[in-house]
N, C-alpha and C positions, 0 to 999 in steps of 0.2 A: 652727167648732171651733177651739179655741185652738192645737192642734197645727199648723194650717196656717200659723200666723204664725212658725213656727220659722225660716224662711229669708228672712223679709222684711228687707230692708235699706233704710233710708231714706238715700239718697245725697245728700250736700251737700258743697260744698268748704269745710268749716269748718276743716280743719287742713292739707290739702294740695291745691293746685291742680295737676291733672295737665297737664303741658305738656312739650314736647320740649326737651332740652338738646343742644347741639352739642359734640362732642369731637374734638380734632385728634390724629391719630396720625402722628408723625414716622416715616416708613417705614424710615429708616436704623436705627432702634432694634430692628427685627425682621429685619434682613438680615445675611448674612455680611459680614465686613470687605472681602472681595474685590469686592463689588458696590457699595461706597460711593464716591461721587465728591464732592470738595469743590467747592461752588458758592457764591459770595458772595451771590447773589441768593436762595438757598433760605432757607426760614424757620428751619431749624436749621443752616444753612451746609453741609449735606450733602444729596445726593440718592442714589437707588439706581438703578443702571444695569441695565436689563432687555435682554438679548439674546433671540433667538428661543427661545420655550418656557420661558424662565426664570420662576420663580414664587417668591413669598414667602407665609408664613402670618402673620397678625396675630391673636394670641390676646387675648381680652378676656372679662371676667366681668360678669354681671348680678346685681343683688341682688333684683330682683323680675321677674316676667314683663314683657317690654317689647318694643315694636315698634322695629326697627332699620332705618334707611334710610341708604344711602350717598349723601350730599348732593353730594360732589365728590371727584374724584381730581385733584390738581394735578400737572401733568407739564411737561416741556420736551422739545423735539425739534429736531434740526438734520439734516434729511434727509427722505426720503419718509415717507408716512403709515405708522402702525403700528396694530395692533389689540390691545385688551386684553379679557380676560374676568374677571368677578368672581363668586365663589361665597360663600355663607354656609352653613356646615354642609354643604358639598358640593352645595348647591342653587344653580343658576344664577340670579343676580339682575340681570344686565345685562352688555352689552359696549359698548365705545365705540372710535372711531377717532381717532387723534391727527391734528392738523393738520400738513400738510407745511410744511417751512420750510428754506430753504437760505441760511445766513448765515455760511458759512465758520467755523463753530465758535461764533459769537456767539449762536446760538439756545439754547444750553444754559442760559443765565441768564435766559431769557424764558419765564415760566410761564403756563400756560393751564389752565382747568378743564374737566373732562369733562362737567360738569353732573350733575344728579341721575340716578342709575341707576334704571331703572323698577321693579325688584323691591323689595319690602319684606317683612320676616318678623317674626312674633311669636315670640320666643325665651323659653325658660324661665330659671329661676334657674341660675346656675353658669357654667361655662367654655364659650366658643364660639370658632369660627375663621372669620375672613374671609380668603379666598385671592385674590390678584391674580396673573394670568399673562399674559405677552406671547405671544399665540397666533400673531402674524405680525409680524415685525420685519425691518428692513433691516440691513445689515452694521454700521451705527453704533449701532443700538439706540435705546432711548428711556429717559428718566430720570423717576422719580417723586419728588416732594418730600414730600407728605403726603396723607393720606386724612381726609376730614371725615365723621363719623358723626352721625346724629341718633338720640337714644334718649329715649323718653318716660318718664323717671324723674327727677322734680325733685330727689330727694335723693341721686342718684348723684354721687359725686366721682371725679375722674380717677384718683386714687391707688387707689381701689377697683376702678375699671374695669380696672386693670392686674393684677387677680387677686392683690392683696396680702392679701386676706381669704378665708376659706374658709367657704362656705355649703353646707348640705346639704338634701336634699329630706326634711326632717323632717315627719312627719304624726302627728296624733292623731285617727285616724278610727275608733277602736274604741269608740265611745260607744254604748251600747244605747239603743234608742228606747223611751220609756216614755210611752204614750198617756195614762196616768192622771194624769201630773204636768203641770199647766199651765205655759205659758211664762213666763219672767221677761224683763225688759228690761234691756239693757246700753247705757248712754248714754255717749258719748264726751265728755270734758271736758278733753282733753289740751291742753298748750301746748308751747312749744319752750324749749330750754335749751342752753347750752354747758358747764354745770357738771355733771360726772358724779356729784356728791354731792347733787344736787337731784332730787327726784321730779317730773318733768314729765308723766308718763303718769298719767292719772286717768280711771277708768271707773266710773261709778255703777251699782249693781245694784238693780233694783226688782222686787218680786214682791208680788202682791196678798194672797196667803194663806200662803205657805210658812213653816213653823215649823221645818223640818229641812233642813239642807244640809251638804255636805262640802267641805272645802278640803284639797287634797292637794299636797304638795311632793315632787318627785323630782329627782334630778340630771339635767342636760340630756341629751336624746337624742343630740345630736351627740357625736362622739368626740374628746376632747382630754385630754391628760395634764397640761396647764398648770393651775395653781391660783392665778392672779392674784387677790388679795384685799385689797390695801392700798388705802386711800382715795386718790383722785386729785383734788387741788384745783387743777390747773394752770389751768383756765379759770374758776375760781371767784374771786370777789372777797370776801375774808374780813377779819375784824377782827384783823389781825396785822401792824402795828397799824391802828387806825382811821385815824390820820394821824400824820405826823412832819415836823418842821421842824428846821433846824439851821444853824449857822455864820452867825448874824445878830447884828449889833451892837444892843445894847439902847439905843435912843435914840428919842425921839418922832418924828423925821423919817425913820426907816428905812422904805424902800419896802415896799409890800404884797407878799406872796408867796402864790401860789396853787399848790396841789398836789391834783389830782383834785377831789374835792368839798369841799375845805377851803381856807380863805383865812386868813392871819395878817396882822393890821393893828396898827401901832404908833400910839400917840397919847399925849397927856399934856403934861407941863411939865418945866421944868428940875429940879424936885424929885421928880417922880413920873411914871413911864412906865407906860402900860397896853399890854399885848400881848393882843389879843383874837383868838381863833380861832373862826370861824363854819364850821359843817359840817353836812352831812346824810348820810343813809344810802341815798340813792337808787341807788347802784351796788353795794351789798352784796348778796350772794347768800344768802338764808336756806336753810340745809341741813336735813337730815331731822329730827334730834331737837330741836335747840335753835335758836331765833331769837337769834343773837348780838347783834342790835340791842337786845335787852332785858336782856342781861347787865350786871352791874356792870363798872366799868372802873377803870383805874389811870392817873393823870396822873404823868408823869415829867419832871423838869427837871434839866439839868446845865449848869453855867457853866464858862467858862474866861476867861483874861486878867483875873483879878480883882485889884483894887488892895488896898491895906492895909485900906481901909474895907470893912466887911461889907455885904452886900446882903440886903434882906428881900423875901420873896415872900409874897403873900397871894392864893391862887387863889379864884375864885368861879365858879359855874356857874349857868346859867339853867334853871329848871325850872318849868313851868306859869306862866310870866310873872314869876317872882320870882327874884331872885339869892340864892343860898345860898353861905355862906362855908365854906372849908376852913381847916385849921390854918395860921396865919401862921408862917413858918419863916425863920430867919436863916442864910444861906449864907456860908461863909468860904472862903479859899483852901485850907484843910485839910479842909473838909467842904462840897464844892461841888455836891452833887446830893441830890435828895429825891424821894420818891414819895408820892402821896396817893390813898387808895382813894375811889371814888365808888360809891354804892349801886346795886343792881339797879333796873331800870325808871326810871332817871333821864331817859333821852333820848327825845325825840320821834321815833318811827319814821318818820313821814311828813313832818315839817316841818324847820325849821332849828333847830340847837342852837348854844349859845355857851359858851365858857370864856374867862375873862379873868384875866390875871396882873397884879396891882398890884405894881410893883417900885419900891423906894426905896433910895437916891436914884436919880433918872432921868437924870442928866447924865454918868455915867461911861461909858467905852468898854468896858464888860463885854460879852463875847461869849456869846450864848445858844447853847451848843454843841449842845444837843438839847432839844427839847420834843416829847413824843409822848403819844398816848392809846392804851392797850392794853386789850384785854378782860382781865378778871380770870381767874386760873387757877381751874379747876374740878376737884374731886376727889370722885367718887361713893363711897358706902359700901354694902357688901353685907350682907345679913342671911340667915343660913342658916335656912331655914324647916323643911326636912325632908331627911333623907338616909337611904337604905338601900342595899344592894348593887346595886339595879337602877335607882334613880331619885333625882335630887336636885332639890329645889325651892329656889330662891334669890330673895330680894327685893332690890330696889335702891332706895336713897334717893339721888336725884340731887342734885348740888350746886346745880343750878338747874333748875327745871321751870316753863315759862312759864304753865302752867295753874293754878299755885297761887293766882293772883289770883282765880280763880273757885271753886276748891275747895281751900282751904288745907290740909286734912287729907289730901288725895289719897285713897288707897285703904286700907281695912282688910282684912287677909288673915287668915283663920282656918284652922288646920290641924286636921283631924279625925283624929288618930292618938294612941292612948293618952291619951284626953281631948282637950280642945279648947284650943288656944293661939292667942291673937290677937296680931297684929302691926299696928302703926299707922303711918301716914305712909309707905306703900310706893308708889313711883312706877312701878315696873315689876317684872315677874315673869319669871324664867327657869326653864326646865326642861331638865335634862340626863339622858340615858339611858346605860346601860352599853354600851360597845363591846366585843364579845366577843373581837376579835382583838388588842386592846391592853390590856384590863383597865381602861382609863381611861373617861372620860365625854365624851359629845358633846352640845353644846347644840343642841336641835332646836326650841325654842319660846320666843318672847318675847312678852309682852303688856304694853303700856303703858297707863297710866291713861286715855289719850284713846281707847282702843278699838283701837289699832293692833296687829295681830298679824303676827309674822314666823315663818315655818316653814322648816325645812331637813331634808333627809334625814340619816340617820346617816352619820358620817364614813366614807368608803370605805376599804377596806384599803390601807395604804401611805401614807396622808395623816394629818397631825396634826389639821387641821380644815379645813372648807370654809366659804365665806362665805354669809351671807344675801344676799338680793337684793330682789325685789319683796315687797310686803306687802299685807295686806288689813285695812282698818279695819272692824270688825264692830260694828254698832249704828247707830242713826239719829242723824245729826248734829244738833247744836243749831240750826245754820243751814246751808242749802244754798248760801249765798253765800260762805262762808269758803274760803280757798285750801286749808287743811288741815282735813279733817273732824274734828270734836271730838264724841265720844260718851263722856262721862265716866262712869267706873265708880266706884261708891262702896264696894262690898263684894264680896269673893270668898271663898267657902267651898271648901276643897280637901280631897278625899279622895285622898291620895297613892298609896294602894295600887292604886286603879283609874284613876289619873291623870284624875280628874274634877273640874271646876271649876264651881261654881254662881255666876253673876254677877248682881249687882243694879246697874243703871245709875242715875245720878242722876235721870233722868226717869221712873223707875218701871219701865222695861223690864227684862226678865229673860231669861236664857238659860243653857243647860247646855253646857259644853265637855267633850269627851273626847278625849284624845290617844292615838293608836296609832302606834307606830314599828316598822317592820321594817327589814331590811337595805337595802331599796331606796327606801323612802319614809316620810314622816311624814304622817299623816292627822289632821285636826281635824274631829271630828264635832260639829256644832252642833245641839242638840235643844231643843225647847220654847222656841223663840225668840219670846217674847211682846213683839213690837215694836208698840206701840199707836198711835203717831202715824200720820197719814194716809200710807198706803204709796204713794199715787200722787204725793205731794209730797216725801216723805223716803225716800231709799234705805235699804235695810237693810244694805248693804255698800258699800264703796268700794275698788276695786283701785287700787294705786299702784305705779309703777315708774319707770324712767329709760330714755330713748332719746335719744342724740345723733345717732348714725348706726349703721348696721349694722356690727358689729365693735366697737362701743363702746356697749353697751346691756345692761340687765338683762332686757329683753323686746323682741322685734322683730316677733312675729306673734301673732295670736289666731285660734282656730277655734271656731265655735259649733256644738254638736251634732255634732262630727266632720265638718262640712261643709268646703268649701274653706277653706284658711287665707287670712287677710287680713293685710297688713302693718299693724302697730299704728298707723301714722300715715296709712294710706290714707283716702280720703274717705268715711267713714261716720259717721253721727251716732247711729243707733240700730240695734241688732240684737236679735233675739228668739230665745229657746231655753231649754232646761233645763240646759245645761252650757256652760262656756267653758274653754278651755285657753290660758293666756298663756305663750309659750315663745320660745326663740331658735332660729333656723335658722343663724345665722352665729356662728362662734366669737368670743366677746367678750374683749377685753383687759381689761375691767372685770368683776370678779366672775365669772371664767370658769366656775366650777362653781356659780354661783348657781342656785337651783332654777327649774324650770318649775312653774307653779302651775295647778292645775285646780280649778274651782269648779262644783259640781253641786247643783241643787235636788233634794231627795229626796222631799219630800211638800209 
């Protein structure tokens, strides 16, 4: 019976190898000032002095259920032996006796280890307390330098261990069991990233027969009044600019200069100098909507220290093995800079690219103040498709859409209201609903021509808007090997009164979307999903999101059929069930109010 497969999990270390990490707690950071002792031999130059019955509490936080072991307590002693007792969550995990030493005070800078304490505990998510107490001590006491903990969580960072993030016991266990609906398969295809504007979480959804399913977005279950929503490109490598060089003398013998993945070389003769820049895009981070490596670019040159004689520049770029020329320009002391546009899709994404500047004459001591390559500016245009007091449909024509190469005309959108009106070359579609407490509108739905859907709940009372987060690509991709699934849509027929969209994909697949928005959630009902490719080979949906670490993620957990929640990066490859909820347990500094997403097969 297929229902028995609901809780099958095929475990493999495809994304995370479970292993223990060691963390050092400087005990002086958890003690009153009166207990601190300066010691030059201590790891943090301080110890904590324990007299008889003194104790300290060390608070720490876990992001996932983890086994905790005290590997060592480093101490120093100058006097008779002392006895320590350690507890975790008020449960005794071990005691140890210090070594006696009489060194007339010199023993305080000689540190020894207690060795591993015998007890170990499996602790849940959240805050926990380790307590150290001197249960028997002589008149001089005993000093502790640090405690070494072993925790079996590869992704735990020390800053998070110190409870600088807040995680909650969020559960989605209210999923009804429906024996009549066969299980689908959820396949992990995630990778790692440090760029919060790149979707690295990827889960493919397979189902042999389902033609009806629901995707629901609601605000996170955790409680936070923060509304962080601005993009964060701190750890992303972007085309701003692709490269830049400057303050170089234009002369054939000027030494080569390398910056990142670009190198500038000079060559030529007394009469003509060539400045050639070779570069590649291996370090760039493709972000969600647009692969910037495919965008057009702008070459900019500025000179200084120019003589009376003018200098001519003739730029050329290499494309598909052939040099192509740009406009030849004469620069003067009064007009010493110029920009040249370079078309979209000029550069080789995977290989080496070249630009060369042919400069005449080549013997002068003119200084190349700046030469750089920027991405071109983009400016999208919007098309009002339909508006009434309750709902607004809006089309977007993007300044650049990387899939035009395959479907130049993008999507045709027709509106069935007071007749039929068609709109051509639409790259994405947006839906806004009326917000009763403001009288304004809230964007709750976005659909791109590649099949990617973004959902969000109605803007809560007191906020101007809340961000999107995770997304679902609906439709069977043209290739299962591509990094980003591409399920091109050719035509959408919209009935705005019922918020119903009839989709026709380029591969002949069809589906009906219906949008329902309440005060707490937005639900996309997908019906009559006639996806005809082999459903064992091609997923019918792909969930995409971002996770760098807990507290910086659009999704950090998943639960199948309301069963136990699993961390989104834990070691699973396939899960089976009729529903999945992708959600956050830890308050995220990125898209704090980004939605939790539930996907459920209905038939």
